[in-house]
mmCIF file as gemmi writes it, N, C-alpha and C atoms, coordinates in Angstrom:
data_model
loop_
_atom_site.group_PDB
_atom_site.id
_atom_site.type_symbol
_atom_site.label_atom_id
_atom_site.label_alt_id
_atom_site.label_comp_id
_atom_site.label_asym_id
_atom_site.label_entity_id
_atom_site.label_seq_id
_atom_site.pdbx_PDB_ins_code
_atom_site.Cartn_x
_atom_site.Cartn_y
_atom_site.Cartn_z
_atom_site.occupancy
_atom_site.B_iso_or_equiv
_atom_site.pdbx_formal_charge
_atom_site.auth_seq_id
_atom_site.auth_asym_id
_atom_site.pdbx_PDB_model_num
ATOM 1 N N . MET Axp A 1 ? -11.367 9.946 2.154 1 0 ? 1 A 1
ATOM 2 C CA . MET Axp A 1 ? -11.454 8.193 2.506 1 0 ? 1 A 1
ATOM 3 C C . MET Axp A 1 ? -10.974 7.984 3.901 1 0 ? 1 A 1
ATOM 4 N N . GLU Axp A 2 ? -11.435 6.856 4.637 1 0 ? 2 A 1
ATOM 5 C CA . GLU Axp A 2 ? -11.395 6.604 5.975 1 0 ? 2 A 1
ATOM 6 C C . GLU Axp A 2 ? -9.952 5.449 5.727 1 0 ? 2 A 1
ATOM 7 N N . LEU Axp A 3 ? -8.983 5.702 6.534 1 0 ? 3 A 1
ATOM 8 C CA . LEU Axp A 3 ? -8.149 4.918 6.388 1 0 ? 3 A 1
ATOM 9 C C . LEU Axp A 3 ? -8.104 3.873 7.804 1 0 ? 3 A 1
ATOM 10 N N . ILE Axp A 4 ? -8.566 2.721 7.182 1 0 ? 4 A 1
ATOM 11 C CA . ILE Axp A 4 ? -8.741 1.676 8.248 1 0 ? 4 A 1
ATOM 12 C C . ILE Axp A 4 ? -7.613 0.969 8.333 1 0 ? 4 A 1
ATOM 13 N N . CYS Axp A 5 ? -6.927 0.226 7.235 1 0 ? 5 A 1
ATOM 14 C CA . CYS Axp A 5 ? -5.661 -0.731 7.714 1 0 ? 5 A 1
ATOM 15 C C . CYS Axp A 5 ? -4.504 -0.015 7.744 1 0 ? 5 A 1
ATOM 16 N N . TYR Axp A 6 ? -4.425 1.174 7.183 1 0 ? 6 A 1
ATOM 17 C CA . TYR Axp A 6 ? -2.985 2.228 7.422 1 0 ? 6 A 1
ATOM 18 C C . TYR Axp A 6 ? -2.963 2.467 8.884 1 0 ? 6 A 1
ATOM 19 N N . SER Axp A 7 ? -3.822 2.682 9.44 1 0 ? 7 A 1
ATOM 20 C CA . SER Axp A 7 ? -3.705 3.287 10.709 1 0 ? 7 A 1
ATOM 21 C C . SER Axp A 7 ? -3.407 2.086 11.894 1 0 ? 7 A 1
ATOM 22 N N . LEU Axp A 8 ? -3.621 0.819 11.426 1 0 ? 8 A 1
ATOM 23 C CA . LEU Axp A 8 ? -3.378 -0.407 12.213 1 0 ? 8 A 1
ATOM 24 C C . LEU Axp A 8 ? -1.962 -0.905 11.732 1 0 ? 8 A 1
ATOM 25 N N . MET Axp A 9 ? -1.286 -0.347 10.968 1 0 ? 9 A 1
ATOM 26 C CA . MET Axp A 9 ? 0.024 -1.019 10.454 1 0 ? 9 A 1
ATOM 27 C C . MET Axp A 9 ? 1.164 -0.311 11.275 1 0 ? 9 A 1
ATOM 28 N N . GLY Axp A 10 ? 2.119 -1.022 11.276 1 0 ? 10 A 1
ATOM 29 C CA . GLY Axp A 10 ? 3.288 -0.644 11.926 1 0 ? 10 A 1
ATOM 30 C C . GLY Axp A 10 ? 3.826 0.54 10.897 1 0 ? 10 A 1
ATOM 31 N N . THR Axp A 11 ? 5.192 1.25 11.413 1 0 ? 11 A 1
ATOM 32 C CA . THR Axp A 11 ? 5.709 2.247 10.703 1 0 ? 11 A 1
ATOM 33 C C . THR Axp A 11 ? 6.593 1.888 9.44 1 0 ? 11 A 1
ATOM 34 N N . LYS Axp A 12 ? 6.781 0.447 9.347 1 0 ? 12 A 1
ATOM 35 C CA . LYS Axp A 12 ? 7.636 0.189 8.148 1 0 ? 12 A 1
ATOM 36 C C . LYS Axp A 12 ? 6.689 -0.158 7.021 1 0 ? 12 A 1
ATOM 37 N N . SER Axp A 13 ? 5.406 -0.634 7.358 1 0 ? 13 A 1
ATOM 38 C CA . SER Axp A 13 ? 4.672 -1.152 6.384 1 0 ? 13 A 1
ATOM 39 C C . SER Axp A 13 ? 3.982 0.234 5.991 1 0 ? 13 A 1
ATOM 40 N N . GLN Axp A 14 ? 3.721 1.217 6.458 1 0 ? 14 A 1
ATOM 41 C CA . GLN Axp A 14 ? 3.025 2.747 6.211 1 0 ? 14 A 1
ATOM 42 C C . GLN Axp A 14 ? 4.179 3.156 5.397 1 0 ? 14 A 1
ATOM 43 N N . ARG Axp A 15 ? 5.451 3.173 5.858 1 0 ? 15 A 1
ATOM 44 C CA . ARG Axp A 15 ? 6.463 3.691 4.84 1 0 ? 15 A 1
ATOM 45 C C . ARG Axp A 15 ? 6.754 2.946 3.361 1 0 ? 15 A 1
ATOM 46 N N . CYS Axp A 16 ? 6.248 1.446 3.439 1 0 ? 16 A 1
ATOM 47 C CA . CYS Axp A 16 ? 6.529 0.877 2.224 1 0 ? 16 A 1
ATOM 48 C C . CYS Axp A 16 ? 5.41 1.213 1.406 1 0 ? 16 A 1
ATOM 49 N N . MET Axp A 17 ? 3.869 1.359 2.192 1 0 ? 17 A 1
ATOM 50 C CA . MET Axp A 17 ? 2.68 1.69 1.535 1 0 ? 17 A 1
ATOM 51 C C . MET Axp A 17 ? 2.817 3.162 0.513 1 0 ? 17 A 1
ATOM 52 N N . ARG Axp A 18 ? 3.649 4.025 1.259 1 0 ? 18 A 1
ATOM 53 C CA . ARG Axp A 18 ? 3.797 5.292 0.599 1 0 ? 18 A 1
ATOM 54 C C . ARG Axp A 18 ? 4.926 5.442 -0.347 1 0 ? 18 A 1
ATOM 55 N N . ARG Axp A 19 ? 5.666 4.513 -0.354 1 0 ? 19 A 1
ATOM 56 C CA . ARG Axp A 19 ? 6.878 4.306 -1.406 1 0 ? 19 A 1
ATOM 57 C C . ARG Axp A 19 ? 6.047 4.297 -3.051 1 0 ? 19 A 1
ATOM 58 N N . ARG Axp A 20 ? 6.825 5.038 -3.837 1 0 ? 20 A 1
ATOM 59 C CA . ARG Axp A 20 ? 6.611 5.017 -5.193 1 0 ? 20 A 1
ATOM 60 C C . ARG Axp A 20 ? 7.889 4.628 -6.011 1 0 ? 20 A 1
ATOM 61 N N . ARG Axp A 21 ? 9.398 4.831 -5.865 1 0 ? 21 A 1
ATOM 62 C CA . ARG Axp A 21 ? 10.149 4.393 -6.519 1 0 ? 21 A 1
ATOM 63 C C . ARG Axp A 21 ? 11.103 3.67 -5.799 1 0 ? 21 A 1
ATOM 64 N N . ARG Axp A 22 ? 11.862 2.586 -6.284 1 0 ? 22 A 1
ATOM 65 C CA . ARG Axp A 22 ? 12.905 2.361 -5.731 1 0 ? 22 A 1
ATOM 66 C C . ARG Axp A 22 ? 14.205 2.102 -6.36 1 0 ? 22 A 1
ATOM 67 N N . LYS Axp A 23 ? 15.232 2.619 -5.877 1 0 ? 23 A 1
ATOM 68 C CA . LYS Axp A 23 ? 16.674 2.663 -6.502 1 0 ? 23 A 1
ATOM 69 C C . LYS Axp A 23 ? 17.205 1.167 -6.664 1 0 ? 23 A 1
ATOM 70 N N . GLY Axp A 24 ? 17.529 0.818 -7.759 1 0 ? 24 A 1
ATOM 71 C CA . GLY Axp A 24 ? 18.036 -0.391 -8.311 1 0 ? 24 A 1
ATOM 72 C C . GLY Axp A 24 ? 19.557 0.036 -8.33 1 0 ? 24 A 1
ATOM 73 N N . TRP Axp A 25 ? 20.702 -1.081 -8.258 1 0 ? 25 A 1
ATOM 74 C CA . TRP Axp A 25 ? 21.737 -1.344 -7.735 1 0 ? 25 A 1
ATOM 75 C C . TRP Axp A 25 ? 22.46 -0.441 -8.879 1 0 ? 25 A 1
ATOM 76 N N . ASN Axp A 26 ? 22.415 -0.619 -9.824 1 0 ? 26 A 1
ATOM 77 C CA . ASN Axp A 26 ? 23.081 0.006 -10.875 1 0 ? 26 A 1
ATOM 78 C C . ASN Axp A 26 ? 22.341 0.31 -12.615 1 0 ? 26 A 1
ATOM 79 N N . THR Axp A 27 ? 21.018 0.243 -12.037 1 0 ? 27 A 1
ATOM 80 C CA . THR Axp A 27 ? 19.824 0.358 -13.182 1 0 ? 27 A 1
ATOM 81 C C . THR Axp A 27 ? 19.017 1.665 -13.098 1 0 ? 27 A 1
ATOM 82 N N . GLY Axp A 28 ? 19.357 2.64 -11.992 1 0 ? 28 A 1
ATOM 83 C CA . GLY Axp A 28 ? 18.729 3.76 -11.685 1 0 ? 28 A 1
ATOM 84 C C . GLY Axp A 28 ? 17.189 3.661 -10.835 1 0 ? 28 A 1
ATOM 85 N N . VAL Axp A 29 ? 16.488 4.356 -11.113 1 0 ? 29 A 1
ATOM 86 C CA . VAL Axp A 29 ? 15.276 4.276 -10.333 1 0 ? 29 A 1
ATOM 87 C C . VAL Axp A 29 ? 14.051 3.656 -11.199 1 0 ? 29 A 1
ATOM 88 N N . LYS Axp A 30 ? 13.652 2.701 -10.562 1 0 ? 30 A 1
ATOM 89 C CA . LYS Axp A 30 ? 12.492 1.879 -10.906 1 0 ? 30 A 1
ATOM 90 C C . LYS Axp A 30 ? 11.266 1.901 -9.908 1 0 ? 30 A 1
ATOM 91 N N . PRO Axp A 31 ? 9.999 1.545 -10.904 1 0 ? 31 A 1
ATOM 92 C CA . PRO Axp A 31 ? 8.803 1.454 -9.917 1 0 ? 31 A 1
ATOM 93 C C . PRO Axp A 31 ? 8.914 0.551 -8.98 1 0 ? 31 A 1
ATOM 94 N N . TYR Axp A 32 ? 8.109 0.891 -7.822 1 0 ? 32 A 1
ATOM 95 C CA . TYR Axp A 32 ? 7.634 0.064 -6.753 1 0 ? 32 A 1
ATOM 96 C C . TYR Axp A 32 ? 6.476 -0.438 -6.526 1 0 ? 32 A 1
ATOM 97 N N . HIS Axp A 33 ? 6.254 -1.839 -6.547 1 0 ? 33 A 1
ATOM 98 C CA . HIS Axp A 33 ? 5.06 -2.258 -6.359 1 0 ? 33 A 1
ATOM 99 C C . HIS Axp A 33 ? 4.855 -3.018 -4.772 1 0 ? 33 A 1
ATOM 100 N N . TYR Axp A 34 ? 3.925 -2.437 -4.134 1 0 ? 34 A 1
ATOM 101 C CA . TYR Axp A 34 ? 3.723 -3.024 -2.984 1 0 ? 34 A 1
ATOM 102 C C . TYR Axp A 34 ? 3.04 -4.127 -2.781 1 0 ? 34 A 1
ATOM 103 N N . VAL Axp A 35 ? 3.656 -5.175 -1.971 1 0 ? 35 A 1
ATOM 104 C CA . VAL Axp A 35 ? 2.624 -6.581 -1.92 1 0 ? 35 A 1
ATOM 105 C C . VAL Axp A 35 ? 2.842 -6.735 -0.533 1 0 ? 35 A 1
ATOM 106 N N . PRO Axp A 36 ? 1.526 -6.616 0.003 1 0 ? 36 A 1
ATOM 107 C CA . PRO Axp A 36 ? 1.888 -6.852 1.648 1 0 ? 36 A 1
ATOM 108 C C . PRO Axp A 36 ? 2.175 -8.24 2.365 1 0 ? 36 A 1
ATOM 109 N N . ARG Axp A 37 ? 2.655 -8.278 3.37 1 0 ? 37 A 1
ATOM 110 C CA . ARG Axp A 37 ? 3.274 -9.541 3.981 1 0 ? 37 A 1
ATOM 111 C C . ARG Axp A 37 ? 2.049 -10.258 4.216 1 0 ? 37 A 1
ATOM 112 N N . TYR Axp A 38 ? 2.2 -11.475 4.103 1 0 ? 38 A 1
ATOM 113 C CA . TYR Axp A 38 ? 1.088 -12.718 4.229 1 0 ? 38 A 1
ATOM 114 C C . TYR Axp A 38 ? 0.478 -12.52 6.188 1 0 ? 38 A 1
ATOM 115 N N . GLN Axp A 39 ? 1.642 -12.005 6.938 1 0 ? 39 A 1
ATOM 116 C CA . GLN Axp A 39 ? 1.58 -12.098 8.105 1 0 ? 39 A 1
ATOM 117 C C . GLN Axp A 39 ? 0.512 -10.735 8.425 1 0 ? 39 A 1
ATOM 118 N N . LEU Axp A 40 ? 1.196 -9.714 7.968 1 0 ? 40 A 1
ATOM 119 C CA . LEU Axp A 40 ? 0.197 -8.605 8.032 1 0 ? 40 A 1
ATOM 120 C C . LEU Axp A 40 ? -1.364 -8.858 7.431 1 0 ? 40 A 1
ATOM 121 N N . VAL Axp A 41 ? -1.446 -9.37 6.519 1 0 ? 41 A 1
ATOM 122 C CA . VAL Axp A 41 ? -3.007 -9.602 5.815 1 0 ? 41 A 1
ATOM 123 C C . VAL Axp A 41 ? -3.592 -10.713 6.811 1 0 ? 41 A 1
ATOM 124 N N . GLN Axp A 42 ? -2.761 -11.557 7.601 1 0 ? 42 A 1
ATOM 125 C CA . GLN Axp A 42 ? -3.665 -12.644 8.667 1 0 ? 42 A 1
ATOM 126 C C . GLN Axp A 42 ? -4.107 -11.514 9.542 1 0 ? 42 A 1
ATOM 127 N N . ASN Axp A 43 ? -3.061 -10.613 10.293 1 0 ? 43 A 1
ATOM 128 C CA . ASN Axp A 43 ? -3.162 -10.066 11.399 1 0 ? 43 A 1
ATOM 129 C C . ASN Axp A 43 ? -4.646 -9.056 11.174 1 0 ? 43 A 1
ATOM 130 N N . LEU Axp A 44 ? -4.51 -8.436 10.095 1 0 ? 44 A 1
ATOM 131 C CA . LEU Axp A 44 ? -5.612 -7.369 9.848 1 0 ? 44 A 1
ATOM 132 C C . LEU Axp A 44 ? -7.028 -8.195 9.572 1 0 ? 44 A 1
ATOM 133 N N . MET Axp A 45 ? -7.006 -9.179 9.096 1 0 ? 45 A 1
ATOM 134 C CA . MET Axp A 45 ? -8.036 -10.236 9.003 1 0 ? 45 A 1
ATOM 135 C C . MET Axp A 45 ? -8.682 -10.326 10.299 1 0 ? 45 A 1
ATOM 136 N N . HIS Axp A 46 ? -7.889 -10.923 10.926 1 0 ? 46 A 1
ATOM 137 C CA . HIS Axp A 46 ? -8.314 -11.153 12.461 1 0 ? 46 A 1
ATOM 138 C C . HIS Axp A 46 ? -8.872 -9.823 13.29 1 0 ? 46 A 1
ATOM 139 N N . GLU Axp A 47 ? -8.377 -8.582 13.176 1 0 ? 47 A 1
ATOM 140 C CA . GLU Axp A 47 ? -8.476 -7.657 13.806 1 0 ? 47 A 1
ATOM 141 C C . GLU Axp A 47 ? -9.938 -7.094 13.208 1 0 ? 47 A 1
ATOM 142 N N . LEU Axp A 48 ? -9.885 -6.908 11.892 1 0 ? 48 A 1
ATOM 143 C CA . LEU Axp A 48 ? -11.159 -6.41 11.361 1 0 ? 48 A 1
ATOM 144 C C . LEU Axp A 48 ? -12.128 -7.096 11.086 1 0 ? 48 A 1
ATOM 145 N N . GLY Axp A 49 ? -11.982 -8.594 11.109 1 0 ? 49 A 1
ATOM 146 C CA . GLY Axp A 49 ? -13.22 -9.554 10.677 1 0 ? 49 A 1
ATOM 147 C C . GLY Axp A 49 ? -13.597 -9.577 9.039 1 0 ? 49 A 1
ATOM 148 N N . LEU Axp A 50 ? -12.543 -9.135 8.512 1 0 ? 50 A 1
ATOM 149 C CA . LEU Axp A 50 ? -12.835 -9.316 7.225 1 0 ? 50 A 1
ATOM 150 C C . LEU Axp A 50 ? -12.277 -10.625 6.382 1 0 ? 50 A 1
ATOM 151 N N . SER Axp A 51 ? -12.274 -10.804 4.988 1 0 ? 51 A 1
ATOM 152 C CA . SER Axp A 51 ? -11.777 -12.084 4.353 1 0 ? 51 A 1
ATOM 153 C C . SER Axp A 51 ? -10.49 -11.386 4.044 1 0 ? 51 A 1
ATOM 154 N N . GLU Axp A 52 ? -9.594 -12.395 3.358 1 0 ? 52 A 1
ATOM 155 C CA . GLU Axp A 52 ? -8.439 -12.004 2.824 1 0 ? 52 A 1
ATOM 156 C C . GLU Axp A 52 ? -8.586 -10.9 1.586 1 0 ? 52 A 1
ATOM 157 N N . ILE Axp A 53 ? -9.52 -11.387 0.666 1 0 ? 53 A 1
ATOM 158 C CA . ILE Axp A 53 ? -9.513 -10.558 -0.548 1 0 ? 53 A 1
ATOM 159 C C . ILE Axp A 53 ? -10.01 -9.274 -0.042 1 0 ? 53 A 1
ATOM 160 N N . SER Axp A 54 ? -10.761 -8.931 0.642 1 0 ? 54 A 1
ATOM 161 C CA . SER Axp A 54 ? -11.168 -7.908 1.442 1 0 ? 54 A 1
ATOM 162 C C . SER Axp A 54 ? -10.084 -6.89 1.61 1 0 ? 54 A 1
ATOM 163 N N . VAL Axp A 55 ? -9.604 -7.494 2.558 1 0 ? 55 A 1
ATOM 164 C CA . VAL Axp A 55 ? -8.233 -6.785 3.299 1 0 ? 55 A 1
ATOM 165 C C . VAL Axp A 55 ? -7.261 -6.471 2.279 1 0 ? 55 A 1
ATOM 166 N N . ARG Axp A 56 ? -7.077 -7.263 1.197 1 0 ? 56 A 1
ATOM 167 C CA . ARG Axp A 56 ? -5.969 -6.975 0.176 1 0 ? 56 A 1
ATOM 168 C C . ARG Axp A 56 ? -6.629 -5.83 -0.677 1 0 ? 56 A 1
ATOM 169 N N . LYS Axp A 57 ? -7.655 -5.78 -0.849 1 0 ? 57 A 1
ATOM 170 C CA . LYS Axp A 57 ? -8.731 -4.872 -1.755 1 0 ? 57 A 1
ATOM 171 C C . LYS Axp A 57 ? -8.633 -3.51 -1.059 1 0 ? 57 A 1
ATOM 172 N N . GLN Axp A 58 ? -8.781 -3.337 0.493 1 0 ? 58 A 1
ATOM 173 C CA . GLN Axp A 58 ? -8.827 -2.408 1.131 1 0 ? 58 A 1
ATOM 174 C C . GLN Axp A 58 ? -7.208 -1.705 1.499 1 0 ? 58 A 1
ATOM 175 N N . ILE Axp A 59 ? -6.339 -2.232 1.122 1 0 ? 59 A 1
ATOM 176 C CA . ILE Axp A 59 ? -5.031 -1.985 1.161 1 0 ? 59 A 1
ATOM 177 C C . ILE Axp A 59 ? -4.522 -1.271 -0.202 1 0 ? 59 A 1
ATOM 178 N N . ARG Axp A 60 ? -5.145 -1.942 -1.067 1 0 ? 60 A 1
ATOM 179 C CA . ARG Axp A 60 ? -4.908 -1.337 -2.5 1 0 ? 60 A 1
ATOM 180 C C . ARG Axp A 60 ? -5.516 -0.031 -2.687 1 0 ? 60 A 1
ATOM 181 N N . ASP Axp A 61 ? -6.666 0.11 -2.092 1 0 ? 61 A 1
ATOM 182 C CA . ASP Axp A 61 ? -7.313 1.053 -2.303 1 0 ? 61 A 1
ATOM 183 C C . ASP Axp A 61 ? -6.918 2.323 -1.392 1 0 ? 61 A 1
ATOM 184 N N . GLU Axp A 62 ? -6.537 1.844 -0.267 1 0 ? 62 A 1
ATOM 185 C CA . GLU Axp A 62 ? -5.766 2.886 0.556 1 0 ? 62 A 1
ATOM 186 C C . GLU Axp A 62 ? -4.316 3.43 -0.02 1 0 ? 62 A 1
ATOM 187 N N . ARG Axp A 63 ? -3.773 2.613 -0.737 1 0 ? 63 A 1
ATOM 188 C CA . ARG Axp A 63 ? -2.468 2.846 -1.071 1 0 ? 63 A 1
ATOM 189 C C . ARG Axp A 63 ? -2.557 4.021 -2.309 1 0 ? 63 A 1
ATOM 190 N N . LEU Axp A 64 ? -3.766 3.557 -3.215 1 0 ? 64 A 1
ATOM 191 C CA . LEU Axp A 64 ? -3.877 4.467 -4.315 1 0 ? 64 A 1
ATOM 192 C C . LEU Axp A 64 ? -4.051 5.497 -3.658 1 0 ? 64 A 1
ATOM 193 N N . TRP Axp A 65 ? -5.025 5.911 -2.726 1 0 ? 65 A 1
ATOM 194 C CA . TRP Axp A 65 ? -5.351 7.299 -2.42 1 0 ? 65 A 1
ATOM 195 C C . TRP Axp A 65 ? -4.295 7.843 -1.601 1 0 ? 65 A 1
ATOM 196 N N . LEU Axp A 66 ? -3.47 7.322 -1.078 1 0 ? 66 A 1
ATOM 197 C CA . LEU Axp A 66 ? -2.452 7.781 -0.348 1 0 ? 66 A 1
ATOM 198 C C . LEU Axp A 66 ? -1.298 8.607 -1.428 1 0 ? 66 A 1
ATOM 199 N N . LEU Axp A 67 ? -1.128 7.626 -2.338 1 0 ? 67 A 1
ATOM 200 C CA . LEU Axp A 67 ? -0.278 8.161 -3.515 1 0 ? 67 A 1
ATOM 201 C C . LEU Axp A 67 ? -0.981 9.299 -4.204 1 0 ? 67 A 1
ATOM 202 N N . GLN Axp A 68 ? -2.067 9.306 -4.27 1 0 ? 68 A 1
ATOM 203 C CA . GLN Axp A 68 ? -2.595 10.27 -5.18 1 0 ? 68 A 1
ATOM 204 C C . GLN Axp A 68 ? -2.677 11.499 -4.164 1 0 ? 68 A 1
ATOM 205 N N . GLU Axp A 69 ? -2.766 11.519 -3.199 1 0 ? 69 A 1
ATOM 206 C CA . GLU Axp A 69 ? -2.68 12.654 -2.297 1 0 ? 69 A 1
ATOM 207 C C . GLU Axp A 69 ? -0.962 13.078 -2.106 1 0 ? 69 A 1
ATOM 208 N N . ASP Axp A 70 ? -0.4 12.442 -2.103 1 0 ? 70 A 1
ATOM 209 C CA . ASP Axp A 70 ? 1.216 12.714 -2.239 1 0 ? 70 A 1
ATOM 210 C C . ASP Axp A 70 ? 1.622 13.507 -3.315 1 0 ? 70 A 1
ATOM 211 N N . TYR Axp A 71 ? 1.155 12.584 -4.447 1 0 ? 71 A 1
ATOM 212 C CA . TYR Axp A 71 ? 1.841 12.938 -5.949 1 0 ? 71 A 1
ATOM 213 C C . TYR Axp A 71 ? 0.894 13.241 -6.94 1 0 ? 71 A 1
ATOM 214 N N . GLY Axp A 72 ? -0.193 13.829 -6.655 1 0 ? 72 A 1
ATOM 215 C CA . GLY Axp A 72 ? -1.347 14.185 -7.354 1 0 ? 72 A 1
ATOM 216 C C . GLY Axp A 72 ? -1.976 13.207 -8.189 1 0 ? 72 A 1
ATOM 217 N N . VAL Axp A 73 ? -3.419 13.617 -8.521 1 0 ? 73 A 1
ATOM 218 C CA . VAL Axp A 73 ? -4.317 12.56 -9.019 1 0 ? 73 A 1
ATOM 219 C C . VAL Axp A 73 ? -4.067 12.245 -10.547 1 0 ? 73 A 1
ATOM 220 N N . ASP Axp A 74 ? -3.392 13.114 -11.229 1 0 ? 74 A 1
ATOM 221 C CA . ASP Axp A 74 ? -2.802 13.073 -12.555 1 0 ? 74 A 1
ATOM 222 C C . ASP Axp A 74 ? -1.441 12.158 -12.665 1 0 ? 74 A 1
ATOM 223 N N . ALA Axp A 75 ? -0.666 12.087 -11.764 1 0 ? 75 A 1
ATOM 224 C CA . ALA Axp A 75 ? 0.479 11.361 -11.9 1 0 ? 75 A 1
ATOM 225 C C . ALA Axp A 75 ? 0.294 9.989 -11.51 1 0 ? 75 A 1
ATOM 226 N N . ILE Axp A 76 ? -0.703 9.519 -10.529 1 0 ? 76 A 1
ATOM 227 C CA . ILE Axp A 76 ? -0.651 8.197 -10.435 1 0 ? 76 A 1
ATOM 228 C C . ILE Axp A 76 ? -2.047 7.346 -10.715 1 0 ? 76 A 1
ATOM 229 N N . THR Axp A 77 ? -2.122 6.423 -11.223 1 0 ? 77 A 1
ATOM 230 C CA . THR Axp A 77 ? -3.031 5.738 -11.779 1 0 ? 77 A 1
ATOM 231 C C . THR Axp A 77 ? -3.124 4.377 -11.183 1 0 ? 77 A 1
ATOM 232 N N . THR Axp A 78 ? -4.136 3.502 -11.197 1 0 ? 78 A 1
ATOM 233 C CA . THR Axp A 78 ? -4.415 2.128 -10.622 1 0 ? 78 A 1
ATOM 234 C C . THR Axp A 78 ? -3.02 1.418 -11.431 1 0 ? 78 A 1
ATOM 235 N N . ALA Axp A 79 ? -2.652 1.566 -12.373 1 0 ? 79 A 1
ATOM 236 C CA . ALA Axp A 79 ? -1.549 0.914 -12.835 1 0 ? 79 A 1
ATOM 237 C C . ALA Axp A 79 ? -0.093 1.026 -11.929 1 0 ? 79 A 1
ATOM 238 N N . ASP Axp A 80 ? -0.153 1.757 -11.364 1 0 ? 80 A 1
ATOM 239 C CA . ASP Axp A 80 ? 1.135 2.144 -10.539 1 0 ? 80 A 1
ATOM 240 C C . ASP Axp A 80 ? 1.125 1.985 -8.97 1 0 ? 80 A 1
ATOM 241 N N . VAL Axp A 81 ? -0.252 1.234 -8.725 1 0 ? 81 A 1
ATOM 242 C CA . VAL Axp A 81 ? -0.316 0.742 -7.604 1 0 ? 81 A 1
ATOM 243 C C . VAL Axp A 81 ? -0.057 -0.798 -7.663 1 0 ? 81 A 1
């Protein structure tokens, strides 16, 4: 898969996209659901010439692909993204 949005993101956004779990303060490990910042989506819209829905869909597809590459296809489903 060609990573269009991922290569244009900053380091912090890239790390957030690859994150799978987050630690709670006193509840242990919780699942992490990535929600891109509004300004990031706007910047990618202008740079790529796509609509907001298209950019968000592309980010979701790239996140799914990245997590499946890191953790395996069987471990990651669309519900995890």
